[in-house]
MOPAC internal coordinates of N, CA, C and O (Angstrom, degrees):
PM7 1SCF
backbone

  N    0.0000 0     0.00 0     0.00 0    0    0    0
  C    1.4547 1     0.00 0     0.00 0    1    0    0
  C    1.5236 1   111.10 1     0.00 0    2    1    0
  O    1.2310 1   119.50 1   157.35 1    3    2    1
  N    1.3039 1   118.55 1   -22.65 1    3    2    1
  C    1.4488 1   120.71 1   177.38 1    5    3    2
  C    1.5126 1   112.50 1    98.56 1    6    5    3
  O    1.2310 1   121.52 1    -1.13 1    7    6    5
  N    1.3092 1   114.69 1   178.87 1    7    6    5
  C    1.4614 1   121.39 1  -178.91 1    9    7    6
  C    1.5231 1   111.28 1   -78.26 1   10    9    7
  O    1.2310 1   120.14 1   -32.37 1   11   10    9
  N    1.3274 1   117.34 1   147.63 1   11   10    9
  C    1.4687 1   120.04 1   173.00 1   13   11   10
  C    1.5320 1   109.71 1   -64.65 1   14   13   11
  O    1.2310 1   120.45 1   -28.48 1   15   14   13
  N    1.3126 1   116.74 1   151.52 1   15   14   13
  C    1.4660 1   120.79 1  -178.11 1   17   15   14
  C    1.5237 1   112.55 1   -57.18 1   18   17   15
  O    1.2310 1   120.00 1   141.80 1   19   18   17
  N    1.3166 1   117.61 1   -38.20 1   19   18   17
  C    1.4667 1   120.22 1   179.83 1   21   19   18
  C    1.5246 1   110.73 1   -62.51 1   22   21   19
  O    1.2310 1   120.33 1   140.70 1   23   22   21
  N    1.3184 1   116.98 1   -39.30 1   23   22   21
  C    1.4627 1   120.44 1   179.78 1   25   23   22
  C    1.5267 1   111.16 1   -71.08 1   26   25   23
  O    1.2310 1   120.64 1   141.79 1   27   26   25
  N    1.3172 1   116.39 1   -38.21 1   27   26   25
  C    1.4668 1   120.23 1   176.20 1   29   27   26
  C    1.5236 1   109.93 1   -60.87 1   30   29   27
  O    1.2310 1   120.71 1   136.11 1   31   30   29
  N    1.3242 1   116.26 1   -43.89 1   31   30   29
  C    1.4660 1   120.84 1   179.79 1   33   31   30
  C    1.5254 1   110.65 1   -62.29 1   34   33   31
  O    1.2310 1   120.34 1   135.25 1   35   34   33
  N    1.3281 1   116.95 1   -44.75 1   35   34   33
  C    1.4629 1   121.25 1  -179.75 1   37   35   34
  C    1.5206 1   111.19 1   -64.03 1   38   37   35
  O    1.2310 1   120.27 1   131.45 1   39   38   37
  N    1.3173 1   117.09 1   -48.55 1   39   38   37
  C    1.4635 1   121.00 1  -179.27 1   41   39   38
  C    1.5303 1   110.98 1   -64.66 1   42   41   39
  O    1.2310 1   120.58 1   141.96 1   43   42   41
  N    1.3175 1   116.49 1   -38.04 1   43   42   41
  C    1.4578 1   120.28 1   177.52 1   45   43   42
  C    1.5169 1   111.95 1   -63.29 1   46   45   43
  O    1.2310 1   120.61 1   135.58 1   47   46   45
  N    1.3279 1   116.44 1   -44.42 1   47   46   45
  C    1.4651 1   120.93 1   178.59 1   49   47   46
  C    1.5206 1   109.98 1   -62.56 1   50   49   47
  O    1.2310 1   120.35 1   135.20 1   51   50   49
  N    1.3280 1   116.94 1   -44.80 1   51   50   49
  C    1.4638 1   120.80 1   179.90 1   53   51   50
  C    1.5323 1   111.08 1   -61.35 1   54   53   51
  O    1.2310 1   120.20 1   140.06 1   55   54   53
  N    1.3275 1   117.21 1   -39.94 1   55   54   53
  C    1.4628 1   120.99 1   178.54 1   57   55   54
  C    1.5272 1   110.90 1   -65.35 1   58   57   55
  O    1.2310 1   120.67 1   137.34 1   59   58   57
  N    1.3251 1   116.32 1   -42.66 1   59   58   57
  C    1.4665 1   119.79 1   178.21 1   61   59   58
  C    1.5215 1   111.13 1   -62.37 1   62   61   59
  O    1.2310 1   120.31 1   135.06 1   63   62   61
  N    1.3237 1   117.01 1   -44.94 1   63   62   61
  C    1.4657 1   121.03 1  -179.93 1   65   63   62
  C    1.5231 1   110.12 1   -63.16 1   66   65   63
  O    1.2310 1   120.18 1   138.48 1   67   66   65
  N    1.3156 1   117.27 1   -41.52 1   67   66   65
  C    1.4663 1   121.14 1  -179.96 1   69   67   66
  C    1.5266 1   110.94 1   -60.49 1   70   69   67
  O    1.2310 1   120.31 1   137.58 1   71   70   69
  N    1.3065 1   117.00 1   -42.42 1   71   70   69
  C    1.4643 1   121.41 1  -176.46 1   73   71   70
  C    1.5271 1   114.11 1   -85.40 1   74   73   71
  O    1.2310 1   120.52 1   145.29 1   75   74   73
  N    1.3336 1   116.61 1   -34.71 1   75   74   73
  C    1.4647 1   120.33 1  -171.63 1   77   75   74
  C    1.5182 1   114.37 1  -114.08 1   78   77   75
  O    1.2310 1   119.98 1   167.82 1   79   78   77
  N    1.3331 1   117.65 1   -12.18 1   79   78   77
  C    1.4599 1   120.68 1  -171.98 1   81   79   78
  C    1.5190 1   109.34 1    80.27 1   82   81   79
  O    1.2310 1   120.84 1   -11.08 1   83   82   81
  N    1.3379 1   116.01 1   168.92 1   83   82   81
  C    1.4639 1   119.83 1  -176.88 1   85   83   82
  C    1.5251 1   112.31 1   -62.72 1   86   85   83
  O    1.2310 1   120.55 1   136.10 1   87   86   85
  N    1.3269 1   116.54 1   -43.90 1   87   86   85
  C    1.4657 1   119.27 1  -178.27 1   89   87   86
  C    1.5239 1   111.01 1   -65.19 1   90   89   87
  O    1.2310 1   120.27 1   133.67 1   91   90   89
  N    1.3230 1   117.08 1   -46.33 1   91   90   89
  C    1.4554 1   120.83 1   179.92 1   93   91   90
  C    1.5180 1   112.52 1   -64.24 1   94   93   91
  O    1.2310 1   120.75 1   139.11 1   95   94   93
  N    1.3286 1   116.18 1   -40.89 1   95   94   93
  C    1.4630 1   120.24 1   178.86 1   97   95   94
  C    1.5228 1   110.78 1   -63.36 1   98   97   95
  O    1.2310 1   120.89 1   138.06 1   99   98   97
  N    1.3240 1   115.90 1   -41.94 1   99   98   97
  C    1.4631 1   120.06 1   178.91 1  101   99   98
  C    1.5235 1   110.60 1   -63.82 1  102  101   99
  O    1.2310 1   120.28 1   136.09 1  103  102  101
  N    1.3308 1   117.07 1   -43.91 1  103  102  101
  C    1.4651 1   120.48 1   178.10 1  105  103  102
  C    1.5260 1   110.95 1   -60.92 1  106  105  103
  O    1.2310 1   120.66 1   138.61 1  107  106  105
  N    1.3354 1   116.35 1   -41.39 1  107  106  105
  C    1.4642 1   120.41 1   178.37 1  109  107  106
  C    1.5212 1   111.21 1   -60.61 1  110  109  107
  O    1.2310 1   120.60 1   131.99 1  111  110  109
  N    1.3237 1   116.45 1   -48.01 1  111  110  109
  C    1.4652 1   120.77 1  -179.64 1  113  111  110
  C    1.5246 1   110.41 1   -60.74 1  114  113  111
  O    1.2310 1   120.45 1   139.11 1  115  114  113
  N    1.3244 1   116.74 1   -40.89 1  115  114  113
  C    1.4626 1   120.21 1  -178.50 1  117  115  114
  C    1.5262 1   112.41 1   -65.08 1  118  117  115
  O    1.2310 1   120.21 1   157.12 1  119  118  117
  N    1.3289 1   117.21 1   -22.88 1  119  118  117
  C    1.4609 1   119.76 1   176.08 1  121  119  118
  C    1.5213 1   111.75 1   -64.04 1  122  121  119
  O    1.2310 1   120.41 1   152.69 1  123  122  121
  N    1.3275 1   116.82 1   -27.31 1  123  122  121
  C    1.4587 1   121.59 1  -173.89 1  125  123  122
  C    1.5165 1   113.88 1  -113.31 1  126  125  123
  O    1.2310 1   119.91 1   173.65 1  127  126  125
  N    1.3064 1   117.79 1    -6.35 1  127  126  125
  C    1.4591 1   121.56 1   179.48 1  129  127  126
  C    1.5232 1   109.17 1   -90.03 1  130  129  127
  O    1.2310 1   119.75 1   -46.03 1  131  130  129
  N    1.3157 1   118.09 1   133.97 1  131  130  129
  C    1.4632 1   120.35 1  -179.27 1  133  131  130
  C    1.5240 1   113.92 1   -74.18 1  134  133  131
  O    1.2310 1   119.72 1   171.87 1  135  134  133
  N    1.3250 1   118.14 1    -8.13 1  135  134  133
  C    1.4492 1   120.29 1   179.08 1  137  135  134
  C    1.5138 1   113.72 1    81.60 1  138  137  135
  O    1.2310 1   120.15 1  -159.96 1  139  138  137
  N    1.3095 1   117.33 1    20.04 1  139  138  137
  C    1.4540 1   121.00 1   179.50 1  141  139  138
  C    1.5176 1   109.75 1   -95.11 1  142  141  139
  O    1.2310 1   120.53 1   -17.91 1  143  142  141
  N    1.2948 1   116.58 1   162.09 1  143  142  141
  C    1.4603 1   120.40 1   175.77 1  145  143  142
  C    1.5173 1   112.16 1   100.68 1  146  145  143
  O    1.2310 1   121.32 1    13.07 1  147  146  145
  N    1.3030 1   115.09 1  -166.93 1  147  146  145
  C    1.4550 1   122.36 1  -177.09 1  149  147  146
  C    1.5219 1   109.22 1  -109.65 1  150  149  147
  O    1.2310 1   120.48 1   -83.45 1  151  150  149
  N    1.3334 1   116.68 1    96.55 1  151  150  149
  C    1.4602 1   121.07 1  -177.05 1  153  151  150
  C    1.5214 1   111.70 1   -59.73 1  154  153  151
  O    1.2310 1   120.01 1   144.29 1  155  154  153
  N    1.3164 1   117.59 1   -35.71 1  155  154  153
  C    1.4617 1   120.41 1  -179.82 1  157  155  154
  C    1.5220 1   110.63 1   -58.47 1  158  157  155
  O    1.2310 1   119.95 1   136.72 1  159  158  157
  N    1.3108 1   117.70 1   -43.28 1  159  158  157
  C    1.4672 1   120.99 1   177.78 1  161  159  158
  C    1.5267 1   110.95 1   -72.81 1  162  161  159
  O    1.2310 1   120.50 1   137.54 1  163  162  161
  N    1.3170 1   116.66 1   -42.46 1  163  162  161
  C    1.4599 1   120.88 1  -176.18 1  165  163  162
  C    1.5185 1   112.91 1   -67.85 1  166  165  163
  O    1.2310 1   119.71 1   144.74 1  167  166  165
  N    1.3225 1   118.16 1   -35.26 1  167  166  165
  C    1.4658 1   119.64 1  -176.92 1  169  167  166
  C    1.5163 1   111.91 1   -66.54 1  170  169  167
  O    1.2310 1   119.99 1   150.58 1  171  170  169
  N    1.3265 1   117.63 1   -29.42 1  171  170  169
  C    1.4626 1   119.69 1   177.06 1  173  171  170
  C    1.5178 1   110.10 1   -60.17 1  174  173  171
  O    1.2310 1   120.20 1   136.60 1  175  174  173
  N    1.3226 1   117.22 1   -43.40 1  175  174  173
  C    1.4617 1   121.54 1   178.39 1  177  175  174
  C    1.5246 1   110.40 1   -71.51 1  178  177  175
  O    1.2310 1   120.43 1   137.85 1  179  178  177
  N    1.3126 1   116.77 1   -42.15 1  179  178  177
  C    1.4546 1   121.86 1  -176.30 1  181  179  178
  C    1.5220 1   112.42 1   -62.77 1  182  181  179
  O    1.2310 1   120.59 1   140.45 1  183  182  181
  N    1.3270 1   116.47 1   -39.55 1  183  182  181
  C    1.4597 1   120.66 1  -174.99 1  185  183  182
  C    1.5218 1   113.24 1  -111.32 1  186  185  183
  O    1.2310 1   119.96 1  -158.26 1  187  186  185
  N    1.3332 1   117.69 1    21.74 1  187  186  185
  C    1.4611 1   120.55 1  -174.67 1  189  187  186
  C    1.5203 1   113.57 1   -61.53 1  190  189  187
  O    1.2310 1   119.53 1   151.78 1  191  190  189
  N    1.3320 1   118.51 1   -28.22 1  191  190  189
  C    1.4607 1   120.00 1  -179.32 1  193  191  190
  C    1.5256 1   112.89 1   -98.56 1  194  193  191
  O    1.2310 1   120.11 1  -173.70 1  195  194  193
  N    1.3144 1   117.40 1     6.30 1  195  194  193
  C    1.4538 1   121.76 1  -179.58 1  197  195  194
  C    1.5227 1   110.16 1   -80.91 1  198  197  195
  O    1.2310 1   120.80 1   -49.92 1  199  198  197
  N    1.3290 1   116.07 1   130.08 1  199  198  197
  C    1.4628 1   121.46 1   179.02 1  201  199  198
  C    1.5208 1   109.44 1  -122.36 1  202  201  199
  O    1.2310 1   120.92 1   -15.02 1  203  202  201
  N    1.3173 1   115.85 1   164.98 1  203  202  201
  C    1.4664 1   120.75 1   175.77 1  205  203  202
  C    1.5207 1   109.91 1   -58.37 1  206  205  203
  O    1.2310 1   120.69 1   139.79 1  207  206  205
  N    1.3263 1   116.29 1   -40.21 1  207  206  205
  C    1.4630 1   120.65 1  -179.99 1  209  207  206
  C    1.5295 1   111.16 1   -60.03 1  210  209  207
  O    1.2310 1   120.43 1   137.30 1  211  210  209
  N    1.3295 1   116.78 1   -42.70 1  211  210  209
  C    1.4641 1   120.67 1   179.11 1  213  211  210
  C    1.5286 1   110.88 1   -66.07 1  214  213  211
  O    1.2310 1   120.51 1   140.12 1  215  214  213
  N    1.3215 1   116.63 1   -39.88 1  215  214  213
  C    1.4672 1   120.59 1   178.79 1  217  215  214
  C    1.5196 1   110.06 1   -63.64 1  218  217  215
  O    1.2310 1   120.28 1   133.02 1  219  218  217
  N    1.3359 1   117.07 1   -46.98 1  219  218  217
  C    1.4628 1   120.98 1   179.94 1  221  219  218
  C    1.5231 1   111.38 1   -62.26 1  222  221  219
  O    1.2310 1   120.30 1   137.88 1  223  222  221
  N    1.3162 1   117.02 1   -42.12 1  223  222  221
  C    1.4650 1   120.96 1   177.95 1  225  223  222
  C    1.5222 1   110.29 1   -60.72 1  226  225  223
  O    1.2310 1   120.86 1   135.49 1  227  226  225
  N    1.3203 1   115.96 1   -44.51 1  227  226  225
  C    1.4656 1   121.34 1   179.21 1  229  227  226
  C    1.5347 1   110.82 1   -60.98 1  230  229  227
  O    1.2310 1   120.50 1   137.04 1  231  230  229
  N    1.3211 1   116.66 1   -42.96 1  231  230  229
  C    1.4627 1   120.40 1   179.18 1  233  231  230
  C    1.5218 1   111.47 1   -63.62 1  234  233  231
  O    1.2310 1   120.46 1   137.14 1  235  234  233
  N    1.3266 1   116.73 1   -42.86 1  235  234  233
  C    1.4681 1   120.78 1   179.69 1  237  235  234
  C    1.5195 1   111.21 1   -64.84 1  238  237  235
  O    1.2310 1   120.11 1   141.15 1  239  238  237
  N    1.3288 1   117.40 1   -38.85 1  239  238  237
  C    1.4622 1   121.15 1   179.92 1  241  239  238
  C    1.5227 1   111.64 1   -70.71 1  242  241  239
  O    1.2310 1   120.25 1   152.96 1  243  242  241
  N    1.3220 1   117.13 1   -27.04 1  243  242  241
  C    1.4600 1   121.52 1  -178.33 1  245  243  242
  C    1.5278 1   111.82 1   -76.04 1  246  245  243
  O    1.2310 1   120.36 1   149.17 1  247  246  245
  N    1.3324 1   116.92 1   -30.83 1  247  246  245
  C    1.4762 1   120.95 1  -177.19 1  249  247  246
  C    1.4936 1   113.01 1   -64.40 1  250  249  247
  O    1.2310 1   120.10 1   180.00 1  251  250  249

């Protein structure tokens, strides 16, 4: 039957972050998102696993 949609979304996001980093993954998603809805509510779910340590690591790797 395949993966549940929630799992597909999670795995897809993780793959994008792995290949593009958080900033690149977010930019990619925004290319296809119509910009509707409540971003304040959605960002909590979108960035729930993001930590300061991950942000700092990403910044160091980008330099």
